[in-house]
PDBQT receptor file of N, H, CA, C and O in Angstrom, charges set to zero:
ATOM      1  N   UNK A   1     191.493 -48.183 226.982  1.00  0.00    +0.000 N 
ATOM      2  CA  UNK A   1     190.396 -47.410 227.508  1.00  0.00    +0.000 C 
ATOM      3  C   UNK A   1     189.867 -48.130 228.753  1.00  0.00    +0.000 C 
ATOM      4  O   UNK A   1     189.426 -49.277 228.677  1.00  0.00    +0.000 OA
ATOM      5  N   UNK A   2     189.917 -47.463 229.867  1.00  0.00    +0.000 N 
ATOM      6  H   UNK A   2     190.275 -46.532 229.929  1.00  0.00    +0.000 HD
ATOM      7  CA  UNK A   2     189.415 -48.027 231.112  1.00  0.00    +0.000 C 
ATOM      8  C   UNK A   2     187.939 -47.673 231.247  1.00  0.00    +0.000 C 
ATOM      9  O   UNK A   2     187.550 -46.516 231.093  1.00  0.00    +0.000 OA
ATOM     10  N   UNK A   3     187.127 -48.680 231.534  1.00  0.00    +0.000 N 
ATOM     11  H   UNK A   3     187.443 -49.620 231.659  1.00  0.00    +0.000 HD
ATOM     12  CA  UNK A   3     185.698 -48.445 231.673  1.00  0.00    +0.000 C 
ATOM     13  C   UNK A   3     185.204 -49.010 232.997  1.00  0.00    +0.000 C 
ATOM     14  O   UNK A   3     185.850 -49.856 233.616  1.00  0.00    +0.000 OA
ATOM     15  N   UNK A   4     184.059 -48.526 233.409  1.00  0.00    +0.000 N 
ATOM     16  H   UNK A   4     183.534 -47.838 232.907  1.00  0.00    +0.000 HD
ATOM     17  CA  UNK A   4     183.472 -48.958 234.670  1.00  0.00    +0.000 C 
ATOM     18  C   UNK A   4     182.601 -50.200 234.455  1.00  0.00    +0.000 C 
ATOM     19  O   UNK A   4     182.300 -50.560 233.317  1.00  0.00    +0.000 OA
ATOM     20  N   UNK A   5     182.201 -50.844 235.540  1.00  0.00    +0.000 N 
ATOM     21  H   UNK A   5     182.446 -50.551 236.464  1.00  0.00    +0.000 HD
ATOM     22  CA  UNK A   5     181.339 -52.026 235.421  1.00  0.00    +0.000 C 
ATOM     23  C   UNK A   5     179.997 -51.728 234.750  1.00  0.00    +0.000 C 
ATOM     24  O   UNK A   5     179.447 -52.591 234.066  1.00  0.00    +0.000 OA
ATOM     25  N   UNK A   6     179.473 -50.540 234.934  1.00  0.00    +0.000 N 
ATOM     26  H   UNK A   6     179.920 -49.839 235.489  1.00  0.00    +0.000 HD
ATOM     27  CA  UNK A   6     178.188 -50.197 234.306  1.00  0.00    +0.000 C 
ATOM     28  C   UNK A   6     178.321 -50.155 232.792  1.00  0.00    +0.000 C 
ATOM     29  O   UNK A   6     177.427 -50.614 232.081  1.00  0.00    +0.000 OA
ATOM     30  N   UNK A   7     179.430 -49.609 232.287  1.00  0.00    +0.000 N 
ATOM     31  H   UNK A   7     180.156 -49.237 232.865  1.00  0.00    +0.000 HD
ATOM     32  CA  UNK A   7     179.686 -49.573 230.847  1.00  0.00    +0.000 C 
ATOM     33  C   UNK A   7     179.719 -51.001 230.304  1.00  0.00    +0.000 C 
ATOM     34  O   UNK A   7     179.118 -51.293 229.270  1.00  0.00    +0.000 OA
ATOM     35  N   UNK A   8     180.414 -51.875 230.997  1.00  0.00    +0.000 N 
ATOM     36  H   UNK A   8     180.903 -51.638 231.837  1.00  0.00    +0.000 HD
ATOM     37  CA  UNK A   8     180.517 -53.280 230.585  1.00  0.00    +0.000 C 
ATOM     38  C   UNK A   8     179.148 -53.946 230.581  1.00  0.00    +0.000 C 
ATOM     39  O   UNK A   8     178.828 -54.711 229.671  1.00  0.00    +0.000 OA
ATOM     40  N   UNK A   9     178.343 -53.658 231.592  1.00  0.00    +0.000 N 
ATOM     41  H   UNK A   9     178.603 -53.037 232.331  1.00  0.00    +0.000 HD
ATOM     42  CA  UNK A   9     177.010 -54.251 231.679  1.00  0.00    +0.000 C 
ATOM     43  C   UNK A   9     176.104 -53.749 230.553  1.00  0.00    +0.000 C 
ATOM     44  O   UNK A   9     175.363 -54.532 229.959  1.00  0.00    +0.000 OA
ATOM     45  N   UNK A  10     176.161 -52.456 230.261  1.00  0.00    +0.000 N 
ATOM     46  H   UNK A  10     176.763 -51.820 230.744  1.00  0.00    +0.000 HD
ATOM     47  CA  UNK A  10     175.356 -51.890 229.173  1.00  0.00    +0.000 C 
ATOM     48  C   UNK A  10     175.743 -52.550 227.855  1.00  0.00    +0.000 C 
ATOM     49  O   UNK A  10     174.877 -52.977 227.091  1.00  0.00    +0.000 OA
ATOM     50  N   UNK A  11     177.045 -52.633 227.590  1.00  0.00    +0.000 N 
ATOM     51  H   UNK A  11     177.749 -52.286 228.210  1.00  0.00    +0.000 HD
ATOM     52  CA  UNK A  11     177.520 -53.232 226.346  1.00  0.00    +0.000 C 
ATOM     53  C   UNK A  11     177.125 -54.703 226.247  1.00  0.00    +0.000 C 
ATOM     54  O   UNK A  11     176.697 -55.159 225.187  1.00  0.00    +0.000 OA
ATOM     55  N   UNK A  12     177.264 -55.445 227.339  1.00  0.00    +0.000 N 
ATOM     56  H   UNK A  12     177.612 -55.075 228.201  1.00  0.00    +0.000 HD
ATOM     57  CA  UNK A  12     176.920 -56.874 227.333  1.00  0.00    +0.000 C 
ATOM     58  C   UNK A  12     175.433 -57.079 227.058  1.00  0.00    +0.000 C 
ATOM     59  O   UNK A  12     175.062 -57.987 226.313  1.00  0.00    +0.000 OA
ATOM     60  N   UNK A  13     174.586 -56.252 227.647  1.00  0.00    +0.000 N 
ATOM     61  H   UNK A  13     174.887 -55.515 228.252  1.00  0.00    +0.000 HD
ATOM     62  CA  UNK A  13     173.141 -56.379 227.420  1.00  0.00    +0.000 C 
ATOM     63  C   UNK A  13     172.782 -56.121 225.959  1.00  0.00    +0.000 C 
ATOM     64  O   UNK A  13     171.997 -56.861 225.366  1.00  0.00    +0.000 OA
ATOM     65  N   UNK A  14     173.357 -55.075 225.388  1.00  0.00    +0.000 N 
ATOM     66  H   UNK A  14     173.994 -54.474 225.870  1.00  0.00    +0.000 HD
ATOM     67  CA  UNK A  14     173.081 -54.777 223.986  1.00  0.00    +0.000 C 
ATOM     68  C   UNK A  14     173.617 -55.882 223.081  1.00  0.00    +0.000 C 
ATOM     69  O   UNK A  14     172.936 -56.301 222.145  1.00  0.00    +0.000 OA
ATOM     70  N   UNK A  15     174.831 -56.357 223.354  1.00  0.00    +0.000 N 
ATOM     71  H   UNK A  15     175.384 -56.016 224.115  1.00  0.00    +0.000 HD
ATOM     72  CA  UNK A  15     175.420 -57.398 222.519  1.00  0.00    +0.000 C 
ATOM     73  C   UNK A  15     174.610 -58.691 222.587  1.00  0.00    +0.000 C 
ATOM     74  O   UNK A  15     174.504 -59.405 221.590  1.00  0.00    +0.000 OA
ATOM     75  N   UNK A  16     174.041 -58.999 223.750  1.00  0.00    +0.000 N 
ATOM     76  H   UNK A  16     174.127 -58.418 224.560  1.00  0.00    +0.000 HD
ATOM     77  CA  UNK A  16     173.199 -60.182 223.878  1.00  0.00    +0.000 C 
ATOM     78  C   UNK A  16     171.966 -60.049 222.979  1.00  0.00    +0.000 C 
ATOM     79  O   UNK A  16     171.590 -60.994 222.285  1.00  0.00    +0.000 OA
ATOM     80  N   UNK A  17     171.342 -58.868 222.998  1.00  0.00    +0.000 N 
ATOM     81  H   UNK A  17     171.647 -58.101 223.562  1.00  0.00    +0.000 HD
ATOM     82  CA  UNK A  17     170.164 -58.634 222.155  1.00  0.00    +0.000 C 
ATOM     83  C   UNK A  17     170.517 -58.721 220.673  1.00  0.00    +0.000 C 
ATOM     84  O   UNK A  17     169.772 -59.310 219.890  1.00  0.00    +0.000 OA
ATOM     85  N   UNK A  18     171.643 -58.140 220.288  1.00  0.00    +0.000 N 
ATOM     86  H   UNK A  18     172.249 -57.661 220.924  1.00  0.00    +0.000 HD
ATOM     87  CA  UNK A  18     172.078 -58.161 218.895  1.00  0.00    +0.000 C 
ATOM     88  C   UNK A  18     172.358 -59.596 218.454  1.00  0.00    +0.000 C 
ATOM     89  O   UNK A  18     171.982 -59.994 217.351  1.00  0.00    +0.000 OA
ATOM     90  N   UNK A  19     173.011 -60.362 219.304  1.00  0.00    +0.000 N 
ATOM     91  H   UNK A  19     173.316 -60.038 220.199  1.00  0.00    +0.000 HD
ATOM     92  CA  UNK A  19     173.315 -61.760 218.992  1.00  0.00    +0.000 C 
ATOM     93  C   UNK A  19     172.020 -62.565 218.825  1.00  0.00    +0.000 C 
ATOM     94  O   UNK A  19     171.904 -63.373 217.903  1.00  0.00    +0.000 OA
ATOM     95  N   UNK A  20     171.063 -62.347 219.704  1.00  0.00    +0.000 N 
ATOM     96  H   UNK A  20     171.157 -61.691 220.453  1.00  0.00    +0.000 HD
ATOM     97  CA  UNK A  20     169.774 -63.045 219.619  1.00  0.00    +0.000 C 
ATOM     98  C   UNK A  20     169.076 -62.731 218.296  1.00  0.00    +0.000 C 
ATOM     99  O   UNK A  20     168.603 -63.635 217.608  1.00  0.00    +0.000 OA
ATOM    100  N   UNK A  21     169.016 -61.450 217.948  1.00  0.00    +0.000 N 
ATOM    101  H   UNK A  21     169.400 -60.716 218.507  1.00  0.00    +0.000 HD
ATOM    102  CA  UNK A  21     168.355 -61.048 216.708  1.00  0.00    +0.000 C 
ATOM    103  C   UNK A  21     169.089 -61.587 215.482  1.00  0.00    +0.000 C 
ATOM    104  O   UNK A  21     168.459 -62.031 214.523  1.00  0.00    +0.000 OA
ATOM    105  N   UNK A  22     170.409 -61.547 215.515  1.00  0.00    +0.000 N 
ATOM    106  H   UNK A  22     170.921 -61.186 216.295  1.00  0.00    +0.000 HD
ATOM    107  CA  UNK A  22     171.199 -62.067 214.398  1.00  0.00    +0.000 C 
ATOM    108  C   UNK A  22     171.032 -63.564 214.224  1.00  0.00    +0.000 C 
ATOM    109  O   UNK A  22     170.930 -64.053 213.099  1.00  0.00    +0.000 OA
ATOM    110  N   UNK A  23     171.003 -64.298 215.332  1.00  0.00    +0.000 N 
ATOM    111  H   UNK A  23     171.086 -63.901 216.246  1.00  0.00    +0.000 HD
ATOM    112  CA  UNK A  23     170.790 -65.742 215.257  1.00  0.00    +0.000 C 
ATOM    113  C   UNK A  23     169.408 -66.063 214.701  1.00  0.00    +0.000 C 
ATOM    114  O   UNK A  23     169.254 -66.985 213.900  1.00  0.00    +0.000 OA
ATOM    115  N   UNK A  24     168.423 -65.314 215.120  1.00  0.00    +0.000 N 
ATOM    116  H   UNK A  24     168.548 -64.565 215.770  1.00  0.00    +0.000 HD
ATOM    117  CA  UNK A  24     167.066 -65.530 214.608  1.00  0.00    +0.000 C 
ATOM    118  C   UNK A  24     167.032 -65.282 213.105  1.00  0.00    +0.000 C 
ATOM    119  O   UNK A  24     166.420 -66.048 212.360  1.00  0.00    +0.000 OA
ATOM    120  N   UNK A  25     167.685 -64.220 212.662  1.00  0.00    +0.000 N 
ATOM    121  H   UNK A  25     168.182 -63.598 213.268  1.00  0.00    +0.000 HD
ATOM    122  CA  UNK A  25     167.700 -63.895 211.239  1.00  0.00    +0.000 C 
ATOM    123  C   UNK A  25     168.403 -64.980 210.430  1.00  0.00    +0.000 C 
ATOM    124  O   UNK A  25     167.966 -65.310 209.328  1.00  0.00    +0.000 OA
ATOM    125  N   UNK A  26     169.482 -65.535 210.963  1.00  0.00    +0.000 N 
ATOM    126  H   UNK A  26     169.837 -65.267 211.858  1.00  0.00    +0.000 HD
ATOM    127  CA  UNK A  26     170.196 -66.568 210.208  1.00  0.00    +0.000 C 
ATOM    128  C   UNK A  26     169.439 -67.897 210.203  1.00  0.00    +0.000 C 
ATOM    129  O   UNK A  26     169.502 -68.631 209.216  1.00  0.00    +0.000 OA
ATOM    130  N   UNK A  27     168.733 -68.218 211.271  1.00  0.00    +0.000 N 
ATOM    131  H   UNK A  27     168.682 -67.622 212.072  1.00  0.00    +0.000 HD
ATOM    132  CA  UNK A  27     167.969 -69.459 211.317  1.00  0.00    +0.000 C 
ATOM    133  C   UNK A  27     166.795 -69.442 210.351  1.00  0.00    +0.000 C 
ATOM    134  O   UNK A  27     166.445 -70.468 209.767  1.00  0.00    +0.000 OA
ATOM    135  N   UNK A  28     166.192 -68.274 210.186  1.00  0.00    +0.000 N 
ATOM    136  H   UNK A  28     166.477 -67.441 210.660  1.00  0.00    +0.000 HD
ATOM    137  CA  UNK A  28     164.991 -68.165 209.355  1.00  0.00    +0.000 C 
ATOM    138  C   UNK A  28     165.255 -67.319 208.115  1.00  0.00    +0.000 C 
ATOM    139  O   UNK A  28     164.414 -66.515 207.715  1.00  0.00    +0.000 OA
ATOM    140  N   UNK A  29     166.410 -67.501 207.517  1.00  0.00    +0.000 N 
ATOM    141  H   UNK A  29     167.093 -68.154 207.842  1.00  0.00    +0.000 HD
ATOM    142  CA  UNK A  29     166.827 -66.680 206.378  1.00  0.00    +0.000 C 
ATOM    143  C   UNK A  29     165.784 -66.680 205.269  1.00  0.00    +0.000 C 
ATOM    144  O   UNK A  29     165.196 -67.710 204.938  1.00  0.00    +0.000 OA
ATOM    145  N   UNK A  30     165.576 -65.510 204.713  1.00  0.00    +0.000 N 
ATOM    146  H   UNK A  30     166.053 -64.674 204.982  1.00  0.00    +0.000 HD
ATOM    147  CA  UNK A  30     164.664 -65.363 203.586  1.00  0.00    +0.000 C 
ATOM    148  C   UNK A  30     163.223 -65.071 203.953  1.00  0.00    +0.000 C 
ATOM    149  O   UNK A  30     162.416 -64.749 203.081  1.00  0.00    +0.000 OA
ATOM    150  N   UNK A  31     162.889 -65.176 205.222  1.00  0.00    +0.000 N 
ATOM    151  H   UNK A  31     163.545 -65.437 205.930  1.00  0.00    +0.000 HD
ATOM    152  CA  UNK A  31     161.513 -64.908 205.626  1.00  0.00    +0.000 C 
ATOM    153  C   UNK A  31     161.380 -63.456 206.074  1.00  0.00    +0.000 C 
ATOM    154  O   UNK A  31     162.371 -62.786 206.362  1.00  0.00    +0.000 OA
ATOM    155  N   UNK A  32     160.166 -62.996 206.125  1.00  0.00    +0.000 N 
ATOM    156  H   UNK A  32     159.360 -63.540 205.890  1.00  0.00    +0.000 HD
ATOM    157  CA  UNK A  32     159.913 -61.616 206.554  1.00  0.00    +0.000 C 
ATOM    158  C   UNK A  32     160.362 -61.402 208.004  1.00  0.00    +0.000 C 
ATOM    159  O   UNK A  32     161.001 -60.387 208.281  1.00  0.00    +0.000 OA
ATOM    160  N   UNK A  33     160.058 -62.312 208.944  1.00  0.00    +0.000 N 
ATOM    161  H   UNK A  33     159.539 -63.136 208.718  1.00  0.00    +0.000 HD
ATOM    162  CA  UNK A  33     160.532 -62.101 210.310  1.00  0.00    +0.000 C 
ATOM    163  C   UNK A  33     162.059 -62.030 210.423  1.00  0.00    +0.000 C 
ATOM    164  O   UNK A  33     162.591 -61.305 211.264  1.00  0.00    +0.000 OA
ATOM    165  N   UNK A  34     162.754 -62.785 209.575  1.00  0.00    +0.000 N 
ATOM    166  H   UNK A  34     162.322 -63.374 208.892  1.00  0.00    +0.000 HD
ATOM    167  CA  UNK A  34     164.214 -62.736 209.589  1.00  0.00    +0.000 C 
ATOM    168  C   UNK A  34     164.715 -61.370 209.130  1.00  0.00    +0.000 C 
ATOM    169  O   UNK A  34     165.661 -60.823 209.698  1.00  0.00    +0.000 OA
ATOM    170  N   UNK A  35     164.084 -60.834 208.114  1.00  0.00    +0.000 N 
ATOM    171  H   UNK A  35     163.316 -61.278 207.653  1.00  0.00    +0.000 HD
ATOM    172  CA  UNK A  35     164.479 -59.519 207.614  1.00  0.00    +0.000 C 
ATOM    173  C   UNK A  35     164.218 -58.449 208.666  1.00  0.00    +0.000 C 
ATOM    174  O   UNK A  35     165.016 -57.527 208.838  1.00  0.00    +0.000 OA
ATOM    175  N   UNK A  36     163.103 -58.577 209.362  1.00  0.00    +0.000 N 
ATOM    176  H   UNK A  36     162.456 -59.326 209.223  1.00  0.00    +0.000 HD
ATOM    177  CA  UNK A  36     162.787 -57.623 210.428  1.00  0.00    +0.000 C 
ATOM    178  C   UNK A  36     163.815 -57.736 211.556  1.00  0.00    +0.000 C 
ATOM    179  O   UNK A  36     164.263 -56.722 212.091  1.00  0.00    +0.000 OA
ATOM    180  N   UNK A  37     164.185 -58.960 211.915  1.00  0.00    +0.000 N 
ATOM    181  H   UNK A  37     163.821 -59.783 211.480  1.00  0.00    +0.000 HD
ATOM    182  CA  UNK A  37     165.180 -59.159 212.969  1.00  0.00    +0.000 C 
ATOM    183  C   UNK A  37     166.529 -58.574 212.574  1.00  0.00    +0.000 C 
ATOM    184  O   UNK A  37     167.205 -57.957 213.397  1.00  0.00    +0.000 OA
ATOM    185  N   UNK A  38     166.922 -58.764 211.326  1.00  0.00    +0.000 N 
ATOM    186  H   UNK A  38     166.373 -59.265 210.658  1.00  0.00    +0.000 HD
ATOM    187  CA  UNK A  38     168.191 -58.216 210.854  1.00  0.00    +0.000 C 
ATOM    188  C   UNK A  38     168.171 -56.689 210.901  1.00  0.00    +0.000 C 
ATOM    189  O   UNK A  38     169.145 -56.060 211.312  1.00  0.00    +0.000 OA
ATOM    190  N   UNK A  39     167.059 -56.107 210.480  1.00  0.00    +0.000 N 
ATOM    191  H   UNK A  39     166.268 -56.619 210.146  1.00  0.00    +0.000 HD
ATOM    192  CA  UNK A  39     166.924 -54.650 210.508  1.00  0.00    +0.000 C 
ATOM    193  C   UNK A  39     166.936 -54.140 211.950  1.00  0.00    +0.000 C 
ATOM    194  O   UNK A  39     167.546 -53.113 212.248  1.00  0.00    +0.000 OA
ATOM    195  N   UNK A  40     166.264 -54.856 212.831  1.00  0.00    +0.000 N 
ATOM    196  H   UNK A  40     165.768 -55.690 212.590  1.00  0.00    +0.000 HD
ATOM    197  CA  UNK A  40     166.227 -54.469 214.241  1.00  0.00    +0.000 C 
ATOM    198  C   UNK A  40     167.612 -54.584 214.865  1.00  0.00    +0.000 C 
ATOM    199  O   UNK A  40     167.979 -53.765 215.707  1.00  0.00    +0.000 OA
ATOM    200  N   UNK A  41     168.382 -55.585 214.464  1.00  0.00    +0.000 N 
ATOM    201  H   UNK A  41     168.083 -56.251 213.779  1.00  0.00    +0.000 HD
ATOM    202  CA  UNK A  41     169.742 -55.746 214.975  1.00  0.00    +0.000 C 
ATOM    203  C   UNK A  41     170.605 -54.543 214.591  1.00  0.00    +0.000 C 
ATOM    204  O   UNK A  41     171.404 -54.064 215.395  1.00  0.00    +0.000 OA
ATOM    205  N   UNK A  42     170.439 -54.063 213.367  1.00  0.00    +0.000 N 
ATOM    206  H   UNK A  42     169.790 -54.452 212.714  1.00  0.00    +0.000 HD
ATOM    207  CA  UNK A  42     171.203 -52.882 212.952  1.00  0.00    +0.000 C 
ATOM    208  C   UNK A  42     170.820 -51.660 213.778  1.00  0.00    +0.000 C 
ATOM    209  O   UNK A  42     171.686 -50.892 214.198  1.00  0.00    +0.000 OA
ATOM    210  N   UNK A  43     169.536 -51.482 214.005  1.00  0.00    +0.000 N 
ATOM    211  H   UNK A  43     168.833 -52.106 213.664  1.00  0.00    +0.000 HD
ATOM    212  CA  UNK A  43     169.081 -50.367 214.837  1.00  0.00    +0.000 C 
ATOM    213  C   UNK A  43     169.576 -50.488 216.263  1.00  0.00    +0.000 C 
ATOM    214  O   UNK A  43     169.900 -49.488 216.903  1.00  0.00    +0.000 OA
ATOM    215  N   UNK A  44     169.634 -51.711 216.759  1.00  0.00    +0.000 N 
ATOM    216  H   UNK A  44     169.370 -52.524 216.239  1.00  0.00    +0.000 HD
ATOM    217  CA  UNK A  44     170.115 -51.939 218.118  1.00  0.00    +0.000 C 
ATOM    218  C   UNK A  44     171.593 -51.604 218.226  1.00  0.00    +0.000 C 
ATOM    219  O   UNK A  44     172.040 -51.077 219.245  1.00  0.00    +0.000 OA
ATOM    220  N   UNK A  45     172.354 -51.906 217.179  1.00  0.00    +0.000 N 
ATOM    221  H   UNK A  45     171.991 -52.334 216.351  1.00  0.00    +0.000 HD
ATOM    222  CA  UNK A  45     173.781 -51.539 217.175  1.00  0.00    +0.000 C 
ATOM    223  C   UNK A  45     173.949 -50.029 217.264  1.00  0.00    +0.000 C 
ATOM    224  O   UNK A  45     174.818 -49.533 217.981  1.00  0.00    +0.000 OA
ATOM    225  N   UNK A  46     173.112 -49.306 216.531  1.00  0.00    +0.000 N 
ATOM    226  H   UNK A  46     172.407 -49.709 215.949  1.00  0.00    +0.000 HD
ATOM    227  CA  UNK A  46     173.187 -47.844 216.566  1.00  0.00    +0.000 C 
ATOM    228  C   UNK A  46     172.791 -47.314 217.940  1.00  0.00    +0.000 C 
ATOM    229  O   UNK A  46     173.422 -46.393 218.459  1.00  0.00    +0.000 OA
ATOM    230  N   UNK A  47     171.743 -47.898 218.530  1.00  0.00    +0.000 N 
ATOM    231  H   UNK A  47     171.231 -48.646 218.108  1.00  0.00    +0.000 HD
ATOM    232  CA  UNK A  47     171.334 -47.471 219.876  1.00  0.00    +0.000 C 
ATOM    233  C   UNK A  47     172.414 -47.785 220.902  1.00  0.00    +0.000 C 
ATOM    234  O   UNK A  47     172.628 -47.009 221.833  1.00  0.00    +0.000 OA
ATOM    235  N   UNK A  48     173.098 -48.919 220.738  1.00  0.00    +0.000 N 
ATOM    236  H   UNK A  48     172.924 -49.549 219.982  1.00  0.00    +0.000 HD
ATOM    237  CA  UNK A  48     174.184 -49.270 221.643  1.00  0.00    +0.000 C 
ATOM    238  C   UNK A  48     175.300 -48.229 221.551  1.00  0.00    +0.000 C 
ATOM    239  O   UNK A  48     175.824 -47.786 222.573  1.00  0.00    +0.000 OA
ATOM    240  N   UNK A  49     175.658 -47.847 220.345  1.00  0.00    +0.000 N 
ATOM    241  H   UNK A  49     175.232 -48.207 219.515  1.00  0.00    +0.000 HD
ATOM    242  CA  UNK A  49     176.712 -46.853 220.160  1.00  0.00    +0.000 C 
ATOM    243  C   UNK A  49     176.339 -45.537 220.829  1.00  0.00    +0.000 C 
ATOM    244  O   UNK A  49     177.166 -44.919 221.500  1.00  0.00    +0.000 OA
ATOM    245  N   UNK A  50     175.083 -45.107 220.643  1.00  0.00    +0.000 N 
ATOM    246  H   UNK A  50     174.412 -45.609 220.097  1.00  0.00    +0.000 HD
ATOM    247  CA  UNK A  50     174.648 -43.856 221.278  1.00  0.00    +0.000 C 
ATOM    248  C   UNK A  50     174.653 -43.972 222.798  1.00  0.00    +0.000 C 
ATOM    249  O   UNK A  50     175.089 -43.055 223.493  1.00  0.00    +0.000 OA
ATOM    250  N   UNK A  51     174.170 -45.095 223.309  1.00  0.00    +0.000 N 
ATOM    251  H   UNK A  51     173.815 -45.840 222.744  1.00  0.00    +0.000 HD
ATOM    252  CA  UNK A  51     174.098 -45.278 224.761  1.00  0.00    +0.000 C 
ATOM    253  C   UNK A  51     175.496 -45.313 225.384  1.00  0.00    +0.000 C 
ATOM    254  O   UNK A  51     175.732 -44.711 226.432  1.00  0.00    +0.000 OA
ATOM    255  N   UNK A  52     176.416 -46.022 224.730  1.00  0.00    +0.000 N 
ATOM    256  H   UNK A  52     176.225 -46.510 223.879  1.00  0.00    +0.000 HD
ATOM    257  CA  UNK A  52     177.772 -46.110 225.277  1.00  0.00    +0.000 C 
ATOM    258  C   UNK A  52     178.505 -44.774 225.181  1.00  0.00    +0.000 C 
ATOM    259  O   UNK A  52     179.256 -44.408 226.085  1.00  0.00    +0.000 OA
ATOM    260  N   UNK A  53     178.288 -44.055 224.097  1.00  0.00    +0.000 N 
ATOM    261  H   UNK A  53     177.678 -44.352 223.363  1.00  0.00    +0.000 HD
ATOM    262  CA  UNK A  53     178.902 -42.727 223.962  1.00  0.00    +0.000 C 
ATOM    263  C   UNK A  53     178.367 -41.787 225.024  1.00  0.00    +0.000 C 
ATOM    264  O   UNK A  53     179.126 -41.055 225.659  1.00  0.00    +0.000 OA
ATOM    265  N   UNK A  54     177.058 -41.809 225.214  1.00  0.00    +0.000 N 
ATOM    266  H   UNK A  54     176.441 -42.403 224.699  1.00  0.00    +0.000 HD
ATOM    267  CA  UNK A  54     176.440 -40.952 226.225  1.00  0.00    +0.000 C 
ATOM    268  C   UNK A  54     176.951 -41.310 227.619  1.00  0.00    +0.000 C 
ATOM    269  O   UNK A  54     177.243 -40.427 228.425  1.00  0.00    +0.000 OA
ATOM    270  N   UNK A  55     177.056 -42.604 227.895  1.00  0.00    +0.000 N 
ATOM    271  H   UNK A  55     176.818 -43.321 227.240  1.00  0.00    +0.000 HD
ATOM    272  CA  UNK A  55     177.561 -43.029 229.194  1.00  0.00    +0.000 C 
ATOM    273  C   UNK A  55     179.011 -42.571 229.377  1.00  0.00    +0.000 C 
ATOM    274  O   UNK A  55     179.369 -42.032 230.424  1.00  0.00    +0.000 OA
ATOM    275  N   UNK A  56     179.832 -42.788 228.364  1.00  0.00    +0.000 N 
ATOM    276  H   UNK A  56     179.541 -43.226 227.514  1.00  0.00    +0.000 HD
ATOM    277  CA  UNK A  56     181.255 -42.449 228.454  1.00  0.00    +0.000 C 
ATOM    278  C   UNK A  56     181.455 -40.947 228.681  1.00  0.00    +0.000 C 
ATOM    279  O   UNK A  56     182.350 -40.539 229.422  1.00  0.00    +0.000 OA
ATOM    280  N   UNK A  57     180.623 -40.136 228.044  1.00  0.00    +0.000 N 
ATOM    281  H   UNK A  57     179.896 -40.467 227.442  1.00  0.00    +0.000 HD
ATOM    282  CA  UNK A  57     180.737 -38.689 228.208  1.00  0.00    +0.000 C 
ATOM    283  C   UNK A  57     180.371 -38.239 229.609  1.00  0.00    +0.000 C 
ATOM    284  O   UNK A  57     180.941 -37.272 230.113  1.00  0.00    +0.000 OA
ATOM    285  N   UNK A  58     179.425 -38.926 230.253  1.00  0.00    +0.000 N 
ATOM    286  H   UNK A  58     178.961 -39.711 229.843  1.00  0.00    +0.000 HD
ATOM    287  CA  UNK A  58     178.905 -38.458 231.527  1.00  0.00    +0.000 C 
ATOM    288  C   UNK A  58     179.490 -39.168 232.743  1.00  0.00    +0.000 C 
ATOM    289  O   UNK A  58     179.381 -38.667 233.862  1.00  0.00    +0.000 OA
ATOM    290  N   UNK A  59     180.100 -40.311 232.540  1.00  0.00    +0.000 N 
ATOM    291  H   UNK A  59     180.188 -40.718 231.631  1.00  0.00    +0.000 HD
ATOM    292  CA  UNK A  59     180.593 -41.107 233.668  1.00  0.00    +0.000 C 
ATOM    293  C   UNK A  59     181.917 -40.557 234.183  1.00  0.00    +0.000 C 
ATOM    294  O   UNK A  59     182.838 -40.293 233.410  1.00  0.00    +0.000 OA
ATOM    295  N   UNK A  60     181.995 -40.393 235.467  1.00  0.00    +0.000 N 
ATOM    296  H   UNK A  60     181.247 -40.608 236.095  1.00  0.00    +0.000 HD
ATOM    297  CA  UNK A  60     183.212 -39.870 236.087  1.00  0.00    +0.000 C 
ATOM    298  C   UNK A  60     184.334 -40.909 236.020  1.00  0.00    +0.000 C 
ATOM    299  O   UNK A  60     185.496 -40.556 235.821  1.00  0.00    +0.000 OA
ATOM    300  N   UNK A  61     183.995 -42.161 236.182  1.00  0.00    +0.000 N 
ATOM    301  H   UNK A  61     183.051 -42.448 236.344  1.00  0.00    +0.000 HD
ATOM    302  CA  UNK A  61     184.996 -43.227 236.195  1.00  0.00    +0.000 C 
ATOM    303  C   UNK A  61     185.530 -43.538 234.792  1.00  0.00    +0.000 C 
ATOM    304  O   UNK A  61     186.720 -43.801 234.622  1.00  0.00    +0.000 OA
ATOM    305  N   UNK A  62     184.656 -43.506 233.801  1.00  0.00    +0.000 N 
ATOM    306  H   UNK A  62     183.689 -43.291 233.939  1.00  0.00    +0.000 HD
ATOM    307  CA  UNK A  62     185.072 -43.830 232.418  1.00  0.00    +0.000 C 
ATOM    308  C   UNK A  62     185.769 -42.652 231.736  1.00  0.00    +0.000 C 
ATOM    309  O   UNK A  62     186.830 -42.809 231.132  1.00  0.00    +0.000 OA
ATOM    310  N   UNK A  63     185.173 -41.502 231.838  1.00  0.00    +0.000 N 
ATOM    311  H   UNK A  63     184.311 -41.375 232.328  1.00  0.00    +0.000 HD
ATOM    312  CA  UNK A  63     185.644 -40.347 231.087  1.00  0.00    +0.000 C 
ATOM    313  C   UNK A  63     186.543 -39.520 231.851  1.00  0.00    +0.000 C 
ATOM    314  O   UNK A  63     187.025 -38.504 231.348  1.00  0.00    +0.000 OA
TER     315      UNK A  63
């Protein structure tokens, strides 16, 4: 699948946020903030999927 630089940038930004939230959750395992971070990471993954799908559908270079 050939993608444009914007697709790569969108994915990298989301993955950075997901990694940050996941690391926070693992460092503070068992606490309420860790659980919130883990839940937020899952939501961010879903938002990333929607954003990338929307981009892929509309981008002339990707789609």
